[in-house]
N, C-alpha and C positions, 0 to 999 in steps of 0.2 A: 727515448726522451719523452716525457709527458708534458702536456700544456703547462702544468703548474711550474715545471722546472725550466721551460724553454726560454723564457725572457727574463733578463735582469731587471730587478725591481728598482727603477730610477725614474725620476720625473722627466716629462718632456714639455716643451713650450705649449701653451694653451692656444693652438691655432689649428685650422683645418688645412688640408692639402688642396692645391689648385685643382680645379675641375671636380670638386665634390659633387656627389649625386644630390639630386633633389629628393625629398621624401617619396615622391611618386615613383622613383626608380626602384625603390625597395618593394616590389610587388609580389604578392603571394604566388606560389607555383602550384597550388592545388593539392597539396598533400601534407599530412601531419608529420610531426617530428619522428614518430615511431616508424614511419614509412622509409626512413633512410636505409639504403642498401649498401652492401660492402663496396660496390663499384663507385659509390658517391664519395668515398675517401680517395682523394687524388694521390697518385703515386709520385715518388720523387722525380721520375723521368718526365712527368708532365710539366715540371717547373723549368722554364727556359731562361738562360742567362741573358738573352737578348742578342746573341751573336750565333745562335744555332747550337751552342755548347750547353750541356746541363749546368745548372747553377750549383753552388756548394750544397752539400747534403742538408736537407731540410725536412721538416714534418709538415704535412698538409692535412687540413681538415675541412669538412663541409658541414654547416649547421643550418637547420631549418628553424626559424624563430617560432617558439611556442606562444600560445595565446597570452600567457601570463606575463610575457615580456613586451607585449604590444605597447607602443608609445614610449618605451624606454630609450634613452640615448644609446647610440651604438657602443660607445666605450663601456658604459655600465652594463649593458646587456651582454656584450662579449665577455666581460669579466665573469659574469655568472655562468655563461655557457661553457667557458673553458676552465673555470675554477682557478682564476688568476686574479691578481690585484687590478684595480682600475687603471693605475699608472702603467702597468705592464700592457694592458689592452690598448691604452692610448699610444704607447710606443709602437706596437704593431701597426696601428692605424696610420700614425704619422709616417712610418716607413713605407707605406703603400702596400702592406702585406695583407690587407683585408679588402676583399672586392665583392661586388654583387653584379652579376651580368657582365663580368670582365671589366668593370669600372671601379676605380678606387673609391672607398667609402670614407666620408668625413665623420669624425667622432661625435659631432653634435647632432647628427641626423637622428630621427626617431625611427625605431624599428616597427615594421608592419608584420602582423601575424602571418606565418607561412613564408616569409621572405627567406632567401637563401644567401648565406654568407660563406664565402670561400676564404680560408685563412692559411697563410703560409708562415710557419714558424722557422726562421733561419737558424742554423746551428750557430751557437754563440761560443766564442773562444773563452776558455777559463781566464778570467781577468788576472789571475795570479800565475799564469803559465810563463815560464822564462823562455823567451824566444832567442835562440842563439843566432846572432848575426854580427857581421862586421859593421860597426857604426862609424860612419865617416866623421873625421875630426876628433875621435876619441883616441888620444895619444897617450903613451906611457911615458911619464916623467921620471919615475924611479921604480925599479923592480928589485924588491928585497925578498929574502926567503920568508919573512913574516908578513909582509904587506906589499901592496902595489899602490903607487901614487899616480893618478891619471889627470889629464887635462880634459875636463868634461865640456863638450860643445853645447851650445844652446839647442833647445828642442829635445833634450834627452833627460828622462827621469832617472832617479837613482835606482828604482826597482819597480817591478810591475805592481799595479794597484787597480781596483775597480774604477772604471771611467777613463783609464789611460790606455791607448792602443799604439802609442809610438815606441821608439827605441828606448832601451834602458841601459844603465851602466852594468847591471848584473848580466844582461843578455849580451852586451857588447864585449865584456871580458870573457864570457863563455865562447863567443865567436872568435876570439883571439887565442883560444886554447887554454885559458886559465880555469883551473878547477879549485874553487874555493871550498874549504872545509871548516865550517864554523857552525855553532848552534843556531837555533832559530829556524824559521821557515826557509825553504830553498829559494823562494822569490826574493829574500832579503839577505842572501848569503854574503857575509863579509861587510855589510853596510853598517858603519858606525856613526855616520853623519850624512846629511843630505844637502844638496843644492837645489834651488827651485829649477823647474824645467827651463824657465826663461833666463837663468843665470849661468854664465860660463865660468870655467876656472878650475883651480886645483882641488882635488878631492882624494882622500886616502881610503882604501878598501883593505880590510884585514884578510889575510890568506889562511892563517892558522887560528886554532881555538885560543891559543895563548895571546896572540895579537888582538883578536876580537875582544877578549875580556879586558886586556890592558887599555886598549884604545877607547872602548866604551866608558871605562872608568875615567880616563883622562878627559874626555869631553864632558862627562857629568861633573867632574871636579874642577872644570874650567882651567886645566893646566895646558890646554892646547891654545896656541896663539893663532887666531884667524884674522888675516888682513885682507880687506876688500878695497878695491878702487871703484869709485862711482863718479859719474858726471851728474851734478845736480843743477837745477835751474837757478839762476841768480847767484848771489854771493852770501853764504851763511854769515851771520853775525852773532857771536864772535867767530873769528877765523879758526879757532880751535876750541873744542868744548866737549861736554858729555850730555847726551840725551838720556834722561832717566824717566821713562814714562811707560806704564803698564799697557800691554797689548792683548787684545782678545778679538773674537769674531765681531765683525761689524754688525750692529743691531738691525740694520736694514738689508744687508747683503751677505748671505752665508758664504759666498766665495771670496769675500774680502775681509781684511783685518783692519783694526783701527785702535787708536789710543783710547782706552775706556777705563773708567775708574776701578772696576773690579777685574781687570785683566791680569795677566801674569807679569811679574817683574821683568823688565826689559831694559838693558843698559847698552848704549852705543857710544863709543868714543870716536871723535873725528878730528881731522886737521885739513885745512885747505892747502893743497899742493900748488895749484895754479888757478888764477882767475882769468876768464875770457870775456867778461862783460855779461853776456846773456846766460852763461853757465860757468861752473867751476869744477875742477877736478879735485876730489877729496879722497883722503885715505881714511879708512874706517877700521877700527879694532872692535870686535864684538866681545862683550863680556858674557852675554847670554846669546842663545841661538833660537829665537822665536821665528815662526813662519813669517816671511815677508818683513822681518824686523827692520832692515835698513830702509826699505821702500816706505814702510809705514811711518817710521820716525822722521824721515826727511820730508815726507808729504805733510806731516803734522806741523813741521816748521815752515811750511809753504815754500819749500825748496825740493819738489819731487825729483826723482831721478829722470833725466832727460829720456824721452821715449816711453815713459811708463804711463800710458794713457789710463790704466786702471786706477792709478792713484793721483790723477790730476795733472799730468804733464801736458804741456802745450803741443797739440798735434801739428801746428805749423812749424815749430822748432824741430820736432821729431822728423818731419818730412825733409826739412833743410839739411839735417844731419844724416839722412838716409837710414834712420833707425826704425826697425819694426819690433823692437823690444826695449826694455829698460837698459840704460848704460850702467851695468853693474857687473863686476868681475871679481871672482875670488882670486886675489893676486898671490897670496902666500900662505903657507901652512907650516907651523912649527910644532913639533911634538917630541916627546921622549921615545927613543926606540924601545919597543916592548920587551926586547930581550937584553940589550946591552945598556940601556938607560941613557945612551948618548943622544944629544939634541939633534933632531933632523929638521932641516928647513928646505922646502921646495917652493919654487916660484913659477908662476905661469905667465906667459906673455899674452898681451891683448890679442884677441882674434880680429880678423880683417874688418868686420863691420864696426867694431869699437874704435879701431885705429883710424878708419875713414872719418868717423864722426869727430875724433880729436883733431885730425888734420884740417877739417872744415873750420873748427873753432879757432885753431891756431892761425889760420890764414885770414881770419877776420871776416869771412864770408857769411857767417851766421847772423 
């Protein structure tokens, strides 16, 4: 593994770690960069996990700061020394993997000529690697020769992706012994649609190439009926209606979405099933399937999903209802069987956290 390949290229928060060194701590050691000896490169055995056991395999390097980098910020200087991006260098620093005199170095410090930097580059897991594991709460609702319908628990992603290190549907099915055979990357095997990590409920995964092709087409042509239940704050007016508003990335927050003029067409149909005063249980039918669509549309109506702090939910109500995520559940999925053409409908029951929140609302304690 080379320094250039060792660290994923992603941004880290602009802050320094506690106990940063002062510039005076980066003192010269009295020799030039060309004086580095083979023994200056730390071996993997020198990196300790903190309990006496060796840490995970890693690459370690020692650098002596040359004169032409004197006065440069540590993150910028380290990027040049290791031939990596500045954000990659900042990640190493923020993780505490860059030290001088056995003390963690802050990225905003200035380098002194001749100062020694010890760098540990931890081994990074391939972000697209499928980890086979039994995922708690991932239950099989319908097992067919062509597909499998699951109950996806909260906190599980559909498939591996950069930046996600938790469990996935693909890995969970592999852990249960399912061997999906479809086109596309192995990390997305059988995935024909997705649910947000923070959304629970029914989800279909193709097992065969035939089912994969047919179901992908069905979702694209909108012949799949997707029914969600959500608890939203307040009482929507009218009690039944359609939200037709384009959705795109929020102009000020890359990790959020919003109703924006040049967004993608997004259509949500809803009907209030029960009103509780501070919140309402609504049934939602999606005509389109944009990322965070239900959450964004109801937030735009000023009726965000209860518990959805990202999109403006009241944290006090969330605490009262015991919610640590949005009250949103993929309740039912209906689609044509990819081989017989018969209509298949599968329903998912509410998980415990959503049931508890409903009980609190029904009791009038909220």
